[in-house]
N, C-alpha and C positions, 0 to 999 in steps of 0.2 A: 881782675878778671882774666880768664884764660884767653890767649890769642886764638882766633878762629880763622880757618880758611873757608872761603866761599867756594862751593862746589855746585856744578850744574850738570846733571845727567838726564838723558831722556829715558824714561821707562814706559812700558806698556800701560795704557789707561787702566786696565783691569787690575794690574798689580798695584798701581797707585791707590785705587779705591780700597783694595783689601788691606794694604798697609795702613792707610788712613783710618779705616774702621778698627783695625787692631789697636792702633794708638788710642783712639777714642774710648774703646772698651776698657783700656787700662788707665784712662784718665790722664793721658800724657799728650803733650803736643807732638805733632809729627816730627819736628826737629829733635826733641828729646828721645823719642822712640827710635829714630834712625841712628842717633849717636850711640844709644845703648846697644843696638843691633850690630853696629860696626865695631864697637869695642869688644863685644862678645866674639865676633868673627876673628878679630885680630888676636884675641887670647888663644883661640883654637889654633890659629896659624902659628903662634909662638910656641905652643906645646908641641906641635908637629915638627917644628924646627929646633927642638931643645937639645940637639946634638946626638940624640939616640937614633940609630937607624930604625926604620919601620919594621915591625914584626914580620917575620917570614911566614907565609901561609904553610900550614902543614899539608903534606900530601893526602889526597882523598882517594880511597878505594871504594868502589861501588859495584854491587852486583847487578845494578840496573842499567849498565852500559854507559856510553858516553854522555847521553842526555842527563842522566842522574848525576854523573860526576860534575858536569858543568853547572847544574842546578845547585849542588852542594857547595861548589866553589863560590858561586855568586852569593849564596847564603853566608858563607864564611866571610866574604868581603864585606857584606852588609853588617855582619856582627850582631844581627838582631835575633837570629833563630839558630837552632842546632842544625847540623847537616841533614840532608834529605833522608827520609826513611830508607833503610837498607845500606846507607853509606857508612863506612867506618873510617875513622881518622887514625893515622899512625903517629 
């Protein structure tokens, strides 16, 4: 059997209820659900520290002024959507 560390953290009640419900929906115990979530988070962290520097953001030019440029940069950081309409990347 794997050695286990005993951990005690206080979390908000609402978060506890949501995590417990998510574990139940997957048919897992809260303990197993949390272990899997922590392992996934640790893998993401390991990839981030894999020795490669983080990608540099590309400059953003926007015809919409400063607000559009800031919005396009935030979108770039989020990585989920292309730059704001009217913004061009170089």
